[in-house]
N, C-alpha and C positions, 0 to 999 in steps of 0.2 A: 446613523445613515443605514442605507440598505445595501446588501452585498449578495452575490450569488455564488454558490459552489455548483458548478455545472460542467459537463463535458459532452462534446458532440457525439462521441462513440460510446458513451456510458462507461468509460474505462475506470476501473477502481484506482489504479495507480495515479492517473492524472488528477482524478478528483481528490485523492489524498494529498498530492502536491499542492493543489489549489487551497486545500484546507490549511496546510502549514503556511503557505504564503499569506493567507488571510489572517491567521493568528499573528504573524509577524507584523503585518500592516496595522492591525488593531492596536497592538502594543506600541508601534512606532508613532501613531497619531493620537493615541490616548482615547480611543473611542470605547467607552465602557458600557454603551447601551446600543449595540448593533442589532439589526434585524437581518437574519440570514435566510435567503431563499434557496431551496433545493428542488430537484426534480424527482429524485429517487430516495427511498428510505435509507439506503446505505450512506448516502451523502448527509442525511440528517444525523445519523450515528457518528459520522466523522466530525460534523460540526459540534456535537456535544463534547468532543475532546478539546475544544478550544477553551483555555482557562477562563472561568467566569461565565461560560455559556449556560443558558437554561432553555428548557423546551419551549417556553412561551415565546422565545425570540426566534424560533425556527419556523418558517412558513414554506408552503409549497408554491412553486410557480403556477400561474394559470396556464392552461393549455396553449401551445403556440410558441413557446420560447425557442424551441429548436428551429422552426422556420424563420423566426424573427432574426436569429443570429446568423444562420446559414445564408439567408437572403439579404443580410445586412440592412434590415429595416428596424432593428431594435431601438435605435436612437429616436425614431419618430413614433414608436408604439407606446401609447400612454400606460399600458399594463407593465412595461419593463424599463421605460426610459430613465427612471430615477434609481435603478439598481446598478451598482458597481459590479462588473464582471471581471473574470481573470484576464490579464492583459495579453494572453497568448493568442487572442483573436483580433485580427486586424479589421475592425469594423468602424468606419468613420462615425464620429459623434458619440460612440458608446462610452459610458462611464466605466473606468477600469481601476483595478488595484493590482499591485505587483505580485505575480504568481509564477513567473517563468523560472526555469532552473537557475538562471543567473541571479534572479532576485532571491531565491531561497538561500543562496550562499552569502547574502548580505545581512547586516544587523537589522534590528537588535536580536541578540540570542534569546530564544525562548523554547519552551518545550510543550508539546501537547500532553494531556493527562486524561486518564480514564475518569469519567464523572463519578464523584463520591456518592451521588444519589442513586446510582444504578449498580445492581449486582447481577451476575450471570444466573440465569434460571436453570442452566443445564449442566451443573457440575455432575460429572459422570457418576451414576449412583453406586457403582461397585468400587470406586476409587476414593482415596482420601482427598478432600479439598486442599489440604496442605501440599500434596504431591502435584495436583493439577496447577496450583498457583506457583509452582517452582519447576515447571516443565521446560523441556526443549521443544519449541514449536517449529513445525516444518510446513512449508507451502511449496507446491510444485506446479509448474505450468506444463500441462500435458497436451500434446497435439490433438486437434479435432475435438476439444472439449470447451474451448473458450467461445463465449457468445458476446458479440458487440453489435451495436446498432448499425455500424457500417462494416461491410464485409472486408473492405480494403484495409481495415485496421488490424487484421489478425496477425500479421508478421510471423510467419511460421518458423523463422530462424530463432525466435525467442523461446520456442518450446524445447523440452528436454525428454530424454528417456527416463521414465519414473523409476526404473529398476535400480539405478544408482542410488536413489534416495531411499528405496526399500532397504538396501544394504547399509546405508548410513543409519537409518532408524534402528535396524536390528543391532548394529554394532554398539550404538549408544544405549539401547535398552538392555543389552547383555551386561553392560557395565553399571547398571543400576539407575540410570536416568529414566525419568518418566518422559515419554515422547508423545506429542500430540500433533496430529495432522489437521490443518484447517484448509479451507479452500472449496473447490467445486465438487459437489457430491457425484457428478457424472464421471469423475476421473477414476482410474483404477484404484480399488481399495488398497490400503496399506496392509502389510503382513500382520498376522495375528501373533501377539506376544503379550505376556502378562504386564509389560511396561509400555505398551503402545496403545494409544487411544486414537481411533479414527474419528475424530470429532466432526469431520466434514459430512459423515453419514448420519449424524444426529438429526432426527426429525424435529422440525420447528425451530432450529437454531437461527439466530440472527447475526448480522454483522456486529452488533454490540457484544454478543457472546465471544466472537473472535477477538475483538478489541480487548475484552477482559483478559483473555488468555495472553495476548501480547503484553499487556500492561504488567502482568504478574509472572512473565516467563523468565527463565534462567538465560535463555538465548533464543534467537529466531534465525532459522536457516531458510533462506528464500531464494527463489529464482528472480530474475530481473523482470518482475511482473507483480501485479496485485497490490496488496496492502503494505508492502515493505516500507514505503515512505512514512506511513503512520508509525511503524516501529522505530524507524530512524528518528522521527520527530519526538517520540516518547523517550528517546535516549536509551533504548534497550540495546543489549548486545546483539549485533547483527552480523550474520555471515551471508553476504549477498553474492550469490553464485551465478555463473553463466551469463554475465553481463554483456549485452550486445547493444544496448540503447545509446552507447557513446560512439558507435561505429555506423558508417553508412554501408549497408550490405551491397549496394550497387556500385561501390567504388573501392572494392577490395579491402574493406575493413578500415577505411580512412577514419581517423579520429575526428568527431564532429561536435561533441558536447563535453568538454572537460569539466564543465560546471557540476556534472553529476557527482564528482568526487568532492568538490569544494563544499557542498551543502551537507556532507556527512561528517559526523564526529569520528575522526580517524582513530582516536584512542579507544573507541567502542565498536569498531567495525573492521571486518575483513572483507575485501572486495576481490572476487575472482572473475577475471575476464574470460569470455569464451573465445578460445583461439580461433583465428580465421586463417585458413590456408587457401589462397586464391579467393574463391567465392564460397568455400565450404567451411562451415562452423563445426567445431568439435566440442562436445559437452565436457564440462569439468569432470574429472574422475572421482571415484570414491576416495582415493588417497588425497586428492586436492581438497575435498570438502572436509574430511576428517582432520587433516593437518591444520586447516584454517580454523576449524571449530576448537580444537584443543589448544592452539596458539592463543586464541582469544579468551577462552574460558580458563586456561590452565589445565593441565592434564589431571583428570579426576578419576 
């Protein structure tokens, strides 16, 4: 059958969630010969992490899928009508597969995996590949650097002050850990240190290179944004910081999505919520993040 990994605002995190939902669905129904449609290259890289996936099964949507879904005409559009899409879109007649947060917490258990046929092209030339493959990877969501197709999706309360993560990186690097920053190259560069690699600044890097680092990392420290669902689905050690997506910022931090916790392997994850006082969120502190990291990894 045909399936789509797609997101109206081009969000990395939601595309990652849909990838994991599709992996679970394929295992659940026993579909060993799927065709997966994507709009963006990073979604194709995500799809390659579904067990058993191969490049020839991944195709790109014809132009017009965005309008077909947003205008709710996809069910009658012969270009897309036979493609199962994530069930987070309430479009009459559209074929769907389970990919909501609630669905991710359901069986069967499965894991995404980095494709054995691919190797990163960008191992840092001055560093040992062995160190790169056992690094602590960090991703930060910095204000005014996130681009999405819809401006209303920016959610500024999810951004953080990157300086806390600079201190975290230096602390870990000083203790002999290799630290690698991934993410948006437009963000503030990480501090220079013999054990810190600002991989986000590497020319020509791809999402597959970031996924290679996640697959081989010692731990992943992330904000509540970006590719962290891929790391969680790969069963990597995850320190998920500054979580706000389970709260409604317009209702004084009311809990709205408890499923976000249910779909994470609790034995492999530390989750740090972003405190909300009235309508003001406060970033997790340096101490919060370091304590969570050392609790998960063991003090090294």
